[in-house]
N, C-alpha and C positions, 0 to 999 in steps of 0.2 A: 504493499499500500504506499502510495506517495504521501509525503508531508509538504505542504506549502507554506512558505513564510514570505511576508512583504507583499508586493504587487506583482505576482506572477500569474500568468494567464495560459491555460492550456487551449483556449479558444480564440486564437488570433485569426483575423481574416487571411485568406490565401494570398500570399504575395507572389507576384508574377516575376519580381526581380529580386534575386537573393544570391548571396555568395557564401560557401561553406568552405572552411579550411580544416582539415583533419590532420593531427599531428601524433606521431608515435613518441611516447614520453621516454622510451628507452633506446631511441635511434642515435642519440647524440649526447655529449656531456652538457650538464646544466649551463655552463658559461656560453656554449655555442647556441643553446636553445634560446637564451636571453637575446642574443643578436638577431635570430630567427623571429622571435616574437615581434621585434621592432619592425623587421622588413615585412612580415605579414600583416601588421597593423597599418603600416604605410600603404601597402598594396590595396587594402581594404578602402583606405581613405581616398587614394587616388581613384579608384573605381567608382566609388559612390559619389565623388565630387562632380563627376561627369554628368550626373542627373540634375545638378543644381547649376545655376540658379533657376528658380521658378518665377521670377519677376522680369519685367522687360527693362527696368531702370538699370544702366549701366553700372553705377555705383553700387546698387543693390546686388547685382549680379557677382560682382567681384568680392563684396563682403560675404555674400551667401556662400559662395564656393570656398572661400578661406575658412570661414567659421565651421562649415560641415567637414571639411578636411581635418581641421584641427580637432573637432569633437570626436570624430570617428578614430582618428589615429590615437587619441588619449585613451578613449574607452576601450577600444580593442586591445591596446597594449597592455592596459591594467588587467583586463579580464584574462588575457593569455598569461600574463606573469602569475596571477593568482592561481590560475588552473596548473600551471607548472610546479609553482611552489608548494602548493598543498596536495597535489596529486598523490595517490598512493602507488608508488612506483612497482610494488609487488605484484600488482595485477595485470599489467600490460593493457589495460583498458585505454583506448585511444582518447585524446584531448580533442575536442572540436569547438570551433567558433563559427557561428552563422550570423550573417547581417542581412536582415530583410528591409526592403524599401516598402513603405506603405504610403498611402495617399498623404497623410499629414505627420508621419513619424518614421523613425528608424527603430528597429528591434534588434538588439544583439542576444544572442543565446550561446553561452559558453558552457561546456560540459566536461567534467573530469571526475575521476574516482577519488574517494577519501578513505583515509584510514578509519575503520568503524569506531575505533576508541576516541577519535577527535570529533565525531558528529555532534555530541552533546556540547561540547565547548563551543563549536562553531555557532550552533543554533542559539546558544545564550548570547553570543557575541552579536548575531544578527538581531535578535529581540532587543538589545540595547540600542542598536542603530535605528531601527524602525520606530522605536518608542520616543526617541529624542528628536530634537531639532538638528538637522544635518550641518548647519552653520556653526552652532554651539559646540556640537561634537567634534567638528573639524578644528576649531581653535583650541579646545581642550587637548586633542590628540597632538596637535602641533607643539603645544606647550610640553606635553609628556615626552615626546620625541627629543625635544631640546634639553630635557633632564637626563634622558637615558638613550645613549647612542646605540645600545643593543636591543633596541625595541624591535620585535618581530611580529608581522601580522598586525599592524597598527591600524589597518582599514583606511588609511589616508586616501587611497585611489577611490574606494567606494564612496567616501564621504564627500570628496571633490566632485564626483559625478553628480551626486544628490545635491550639493550646495551650488556649485558653480554652473553646472549644466542643466540644473532642475530636472534630472533624470528620475524616473521611478524604477526601483529596483526590487526584484523578487527572486526567491529560490525555491528550487523543487528538489526534494530528497527522495531517492528511490534505491531500494535494495534490489539489485538485478541478479544477484546470486546468493545462495544461502550457505554453501559450503566449498570452499572457504567464502565468508561473507564479502561481497563486494557492493559497496554504496557509492552511488553516483549522485552528483549535484549538478544542476543546471541553473546557472545565474541568468536571469533575464534583465536586461537593462532597456527601458522604453524611453526614447528620447523624441519629444515633439519637435517638428520642423516648421 
């Protein structure tokens, strides 16, 4: 049975324009994968920027294309980095990211496996994020990070998406295999355009 947290929807309208990238988490060392995450995010940004602008005004056209490219690159990179960083490397379950273009929005879907013993901690972290104000949480987390250089899993990327890009974020947790247990999480980021 799936567990949904935040603003996740299983009932998105069909998108005629989408791009999916599937990565094997065990195919390269983590450092190389970090570089590939940036390349993948930039590719998605370049691809989807071609669908903008949606206005005829020349200044708006340039601004729209630059803003979309920046937002897509940032969000896709953050989602890929989180998927790689928190992936359960013992499962060989693929990591994927899909970006869908809808009439008034872009929807990102990033999927990776999790270690079963980390699910409760991650869900508690998510509950904190969705219960609070993203802007306030972002400032608090920046202050925490300034005090502790070893902060891991700070959530700054997610909080920035929610605060700076006004993105809606949701998660879906599913157990896809019982023995050994494999839990996957799909993170959905919904960005109005």
